[in-house]
C-alpha positions, 0 to 999 in steps of 0.5 A: 787427543794429541792435536796436529794444528794447521799451519794457519793456526800457527802463523795467526797466533791461535795456539796457546802454550799454556792450557786453559782447559779448566776455564774453557770447560767451565765456560762451556757448561755455563753457556749450555746451562745459563742461569737466566736464559735457558735454551728453549725450543719453539714450544718452550721446552728445554733443548739441552738436558745434560752435559759433561766435560771429560777426558784428560782435560779434567782427569786427575784434577787437570794434572794429567801428564798428557794435558798440554797445548795439544790437548782438546776439550772433550764435551758431550751435550745431550739434547732433547729429540726432534729436528729442531733441538738437533739442528739447534744443538749443532749450531750452538756447539759450532759457535761454542767451539769458535768462542772457546778457541778464540778466548782460551786457545782450546779446541772443543771436541764436542759431541751432541747426543740425542736423548733416547738414542743408543751410543755409537761406542760402548767404551766411549759411553763408559767414560761418560758414566765414569766421569759423573761418579768420580768428578760430578762437578764437571757434569750437569744432570749426569748425561751418563745415565742415558748410557747405563743400559748400553754398557758392556758388562764387566767381565764380558770379554767377548763384548770388548773383543767385538767392540775393539774389532769393529773399531779396528776394521774402520781404522784399517779401512780408513788408513788403507784408503788413505794410503791407496789414494795418495792424496795431499797430506791431511793434518787430521789424518796425520793426527789419527796416525800419531795417536793410533797406538793409544787409541788401539790400547784403549780399545783392545786392553779390556779384551786381552787383559786378565781380570786381575790386571789394572788397566791405566785410565784413558788419560794415562797415555804412557801407561796404556802404551807400555801395557800394550807393548807388553801384550804385543810381546806375549801375544804376537810371537814372531810378528811382535818385532814388526808390530812394536816397530810400528807402534813405537815409531808412531809414538816417537813421531808424536813426541817429535811433533810436540817438540817441533811445534814448541820450536815453531811457536818460539819462532813465531813469538820471535817474529811477531815481537821483532821490530821488522818492517811489515813485508819482512815479517810476512816473509818470515811468517811465510817461511815458518809456514813452509817449514811447518808444512814440510815437516809434516809432509815429509813424514806423512806417507810413512805415518799412514803406512805404519798406521795401516799395518798396525791396524791390520795386525791388531784387527786380524788378532782380534777377529781370531779371538772372537772365535772363542766367544761367538759362532761363525754366523754371529761373527759374520753378521756382526762384522758385516753390520747385519740387522740380524746380529743378536749381540752389540749394535756397534756399527757406527765407529769413527 
């Protein structure tokens, strides 16, 4: 994930330019499963059953080109069922996130999961299963085992098509609502716009690629975007140019933000180390905060508009593709979130 930071993080010196994700990942696992004082509920039973660090932070031995100061730390913790362990897990992860951000300058993207519940997202669950097979040193008690029975089967193109379609419906509604409400710019929404091309690629490529095509790993964002562009050209006909413009512009905004963020961090270092009277330093930091917010604000509406169009285009294509796999009734039930759906329970996308 390519984080878009709040201005307060910038002027408070909370953004570190050198990634410390490995150190933060080891700290997270050690805090979750300490050797001397395990986390127990009031009956003396373990609260945490398994955990894993995953994503670009540790993929390719941490050498992924996508790992940088904008990368978060993906972390999943499987807790035992019940109100007490669920509440404890939420509090624990909130505190852990604060510790990791303060110590390592890394944002923790933590996901609690209660044992016995199905995953919210089958494609996400497949990453957890995959990480134990490839990088078991980043797992404790293999959390992927709880998702094995819920994964979309290899070659089940219809399942992948439905999964991606439900994801796109949520994205389209989110960006449409944001564009319609015309509220104040939100950095989290801006981030979702900038990362959309990569997010869509991860979802739709398994549904539109032939069995002999190699799909890049989720950490290879450039590879995913390149393959997605090839598919746009071959699948969308006269619409291809407009879709490519939106995908490329959002990707360019993402790259531009990284460069702008580096410039702002350089300016922050200059201000914070300069021998200036405290009032002048506060003014300089205030001006830096204004410049940072203005850069995002001036691009926000365009980013949301392009994201809404891009999601809508892919949603329409994927809904049409479902017709070759499922009956009209099954499609309607699935997309409406009907309890009568006999295929995949994928109604909880974020």
